[in-house]
C-alpha positions as CSV (number, residue, x, y, z in Angstrom):
1,M,-0.1,0.0,0.1
2,I,1.3,3.4,-1.1
3,L,-0.6,6.9,-0.2
4,S,-0.3,10.4,-1.0
5,D,-3.3,12.1,0.5
6,G,-2.7,13.5,3.9
7,I,1.1,14.6,3.0
8,S,1.6,18.0,2.4
9,N,4.5,21.0,2.9
10,V,6.9,18.7,1.0
11,R,10.3,21.2,1.3
12,A,13.7,20.5,0.2
13,F,16.8,22.3,2.0
14,A,20.3,22.7,0.9
15,L,22.9,21.1,3.3
16,P,25.5,23.4,4.9
17,A,29.0,22.6,4.0
18,G,31.1,25.2,5.6
19,V,32.1,28.7,5.0
20,G,33.9,29.8,1.9
21,S,37.1,32.2,2.3
22,D,34.7,34.9,1.2
23,G,32.4,34.7,4.1
24,Q,29.8,33.0,2.2
25,A,28.1,29.9,3.2
26,N,28.8,26.6,1.1
27,Q,26.2,24.1,0.3
28,L,26.7,20.5,-0.1
29,T,26.1,19.1,-3.8
30,G,24.2,16.2,-4.6
31,A,22.0,15.8,-1.8
32,A,19.3,17.7,0.5
33,I,17.1,17.1,3.3
34,V,13.6,16.8,2.4
35,K,10.9,17.7,5.3
36,W,7.1,17.4,5.0
37,R,3.9,16.7,7.2
38,S,1.8,13.7,7.1
39,T,-1.7,12.6,8.9
40,Y,0.0,9.0,9.0
41,D,1.2,8.3,12.4
42,D,1.2,4.3,11.8
43,M,3.3,4.2,8.6
44,L,6.7,4.8,7.1
45,H,7.4,7.5,4.3
46,Q,9.1,6.7,1.2
47,V,10.9,9.6,-1.0
48,Y,11.1,9.7,-4.5
49,V,13.4,11.8,-6.6
50,N,12.4,12.2,-10.5
51,G,10.6,9.1,-10.2
52,R,13.1,6.8,-8.6
53,F,13.3,5.4,-4.8
54,A,15.6,7.7,-3.0
55,G,15.1,6.5,0.6
56,V,12.4,5.3,3.5
57,T,12.0,6.6,7.0
58,I,13.0,4.3,9.9
59,D,10.5,5.5,12.5
60,S,6.5,6.5,12.1
61,T,7.1,9.8,13.5
62,Q,9.8,10.7,11.1
63,R,8.9,13.7,9.0
64,Q,12.4,14.4,7.4
65,I,15.2,12.6,5.6
66,V,18.3,13.2,3.4
67,V,18.0,11.9,0.0
68,P,20.8,12.3,-2.8
69,L,19.9,14.7,-5.7
70,P,21.2,14.7,-9.3
71,L,24.2,16.9,-9.7
72,S,23.0,18.7,-13.1
73,Q,21.4,21.9,-12.4
74,E,20.0,22.5,-15.7
75,T,16.5,21.4,-14.5
76,A,14.6,21.5,-11.4
77,V,14.3,18.0,-9.3
78,R,10.8,16.4,-8.6
79,I,10.5,15.2,-5.2
80,E,7.6,12.9,-4.0
81,V,6.7,11.5,-0.5
82,F,4.5,8.8,-0.2
83,A,3.1,6.8,3.3
84,V,3.7,3.0,3.2
85,D,2.8,-0.2,5.4
86,L,5.7,-1.3,7.4
87,Q,6.0,-4.6,5.5
88,N,6.6,-2.5,2.3
89,A,9.2,-0.3,3.5
90,N,11.9,-1.1,1.1
91,T,9.7,-1.8,-1.8
92,D,10.2,0.1,-4.7
93,F,7.0,1.6,-6.1
94,S,8.2,3.7,-9.0
95,E,6.2,1.4,-11.5
96,T,3.2,1.8,-9.6
97,I,3.4,5.4,-9.1
98,G,3.2,6.0,-12.7
99,T,6.1,8.2,-13.1
100,D,7.3,6.2,-16.1
101,K,4.7,7.6,-18.3
102,V,5.3,11.2,-17.3
103,Q,8.7,11.7,-18.6
104,S,11.1,14.7,-18.4
105,A,12.2,16.6,-21.5
106,R,13.9,13.3,-22.7
107,I,12.3,9.8,-23.7
108,K,14.1,6.7,-22.9
109,I,13.1,3.5,-25.0
110,E,14.2,0.1,-24.3
111,F,13.4,-3.3,-26.1
112,P,15.4,-6.5,-25.9
113,K,18.3,-7.3,-28.7
114,T,16.7,-10.1,-30.1
115,M,16.5,-9.2,-33.9
116,D,19.4,-8.7,-36.3
117,G,19.7,-5.6,-38.2
118,N,19.4,-1.8,-37.7
119,A,16.7,0.2,-36.0
120,D,15.1,3.4,-36.9
121,I,13.1,5.3,-34.4
122,Y,10.1,7.3,-35.7
123,C,7.3,10.0,-34.0
124,E,4.6,11.1,-36.2
125,N,6.2,9.5,-39.3
126,E,9.3,11.8,-38.6
127,K,12.8,9.8,-38.2
128,Q,14.2,10.5,-34.9
129,N,17.8,8.9,-35.0
130,K,20.3,10.8,-37.2
131,A,22.3,7.4,-38.1
132,A,21.0,3.9,-38.4
133,I,21.2,2.0,-34.8
134,K,23.1,-1.2,-35.0
135,I,21.0,-3.7,-32.6
136,K,22.9,-7.0,-33.6
137,N,25.0,-8.2,-30.5
138,D,28.6,-8.5,-30.5
139,F,30.2,-11.7,-30.5
140,S,31.6,-11.0,-27.0
141,E,27.9,-10.8,-25.6
142,K,27.5,-14.4,-25.3
143,I,23.8,-15.6,-24.1
144,G,25.5,-18.3,-21.8
145,F,27.7,-21.3,-22.0
146,G,25.1,-24.4,-23.1
147,L,22.3,-22.4,-22.9
148,S,21.7,-23.1,-27.0
149,C,22.8,-25.4,-29.7
150,F,26.5,-26.3,-28.7
151,G,28.8,-25.4,-31.2
152,K,26.3,-23.7,-33.7
153,S,25.6,-20.4,-32.2
154,D,28.5,-18.9,-30.1
155,F,27.5,-21.2,-27.0
156,G,23.8,-19.3,-26.9
157,Y,24.5,-16.2,-29.2
158,D,21.0,-16.9,-30.9
159,G,19.2,-15.3,-27.9
160,S,17.4,-18.7,-27.2
161,A,17.9,-18.2,-23.4
162,A,19.3,-15.8,-20.6
163,I,22.7,-14.4,-20.8
164,G,23.8,-16.3,-17.9
165,F,23.4,-16.5,-14.1
166,G,24.4,-13.7,-12.3
167,S,25.1,-11.5,-15.5
168,G,22.1,-9.2,-15.2
169,A,20.3,-7.4,-12.4
170,F,19.4,-10.5,-10.3
171,G,16.0,-10.7,-9.6
172,M,14.8,-8.1,-12.0
173,G,15.1,-10.6,-15.4
174,W,15.5,-14.0,-16.6
175,F,18.9,-14.7,-14.8
176,G,20.2,-11.9,-16.8
177,F,18.3,-11.6,-19.9
178,D,17.5,-7.8,-18.9
179,A,21.2,-7.1,-19.5
180,D,20.6,-8.0,-23.4
181,M,18.3,-4.8,-23.4
182,F,18.9,-1.7,-26.0
183,C,18.4,1.7,-24.5
184,W,17.8,4.9,-26.9
185,Q,17.1,8.5,-25.6
186,S,15.7,11.3,-27.3
187,E,17.2,14.8,-27.5
188,Q,15.1,17.5,-25.4
189,L,11.6,17.4,-26.1
190,D,8.9,20.0,-25.7
191,A,5.6,19.5,-23.6
192,G,3.2,17.2,-25.3
193,T,2.1,14.0,-25.9
194,Y,4.0,11.5,-27.9
195,K,4.1,7.7,-29.4
196,F,7.1,6.1,-30.9
197,N,7.3,3.4,-33.2
198,I,10.6,1.2,-34.1
199,T,11.4,-0.4,-37.5
200,I,13.8,-2.8,-37.9
201,T,15.8,-3.5,-41.4
202,D,17.9,-6.7,-41.9
203,S,21.4,-6.8,-43.4
204,K,19.5,-7.1,-47.1
205,G,17.7,-3.8,-46.6
206,N,14.4,-5.3,-46.1
207,Q,12.1,-4.1,-43.1
208,T,10.7,-6.6,-40.9
209,Q,7.0,-7.0,-40.5
210,E,7.3,-6.6,-36.7
211,T,7.0,-3.3,-35.2
212,I,7.9,-2.1,-31.7
213,E,5.4,0.5,-30.6
214,T,5.6,2.6,-27.1
215,E,2.4,3.7,-25.3
216,T,1.4,7.1,-25.5
217,I,4.0,9.1,-23.3
218,I,3.2,12.6,-21.6
219,V,6.0,14.9,-21.6
220,I,6.2,17.7,-18.8
221,P,9.7,19.5,-19.1
222,P,10.6,20.4,-15.7
223,A,11.0,24.0,-14.8
224,T,14.5,25.8,-14.8
225,P,15.8,26.6,-11.1
226,A,15.5,29.9,-10.0
227,E,18.8,31.8,-9.8
228,T,17.3,34.7,-7.4
229,L,14.0,35.3,-5.7
230,A,12.8,38.6,-4.6
231,V,9.4,40.3,-3.3
232,E,8.1,42.8,-5.3
233,S,5.0,43.6,-3.4
234,F,2.3,42.1,-1.0
235,D,-1.3,42.2,-1.7
236,K,-3.0,42.8,1.7
237,Q,-6.7,41.6,0.7
238,S,-5.5,38.5,-0.9
239,G,-2.6,37.7,1.7
240,K,-0.3,36.7,-1.5
241,L,3.3,37.8,-2.3
242,I,4.2,38.9,-5.7
243,L,7.6,37.4,-6.3
244,I,10.4,38.3,-9.1
245,V,12.2,35.3,-10.2
246,A,15.4,35.2,-12.4
């Protein structure tokens, strides 16, 4: 069970890292302390950074935790807090919370390298890759000793079985078959809805009938972090500040 209702006032704060020679305070890069309010007094809380599991509390009353952050400062970081029951404290709910369909400005497409030839990736009939993508495995990428026709396919090269025990992310695939995945990442995209399809061309120049298609993906580019923030005015009637962001 993972819950978000009842959690509010999620804030991230920089961690101090001493004082520089100019007297200015330094901030620790690559980490921040996240604080929040929650109505759940009998549950633990997980923190996700850009859709990835970043940490979990160890006590039901804990309302803050230090999490790692991306070192790139070009885009804002999305931080989410969820309440979980005790038995699922260390369960990664990245897929469950649905952040895979709401991407940042780049799209990542993965598919198994089970076909021979070159791949081309299209979006609305427009080719996305500048050069053909070779997806055939090298001979060094053996699938596993004795897992195929011995002596006929480089000890399992034809892909009839897994790469081999311990060669992939254990527990996340068929004993290493997940390590035989191809990954392509797009350039920066504008906000909108996208759907991609991948066509495979064999060594003779013929396109295979099998086409790989993605689901509809929503792209919401993160906001650019503010360099400076100042107060322009205050509206007494509404009780709101008008800020200047630069």
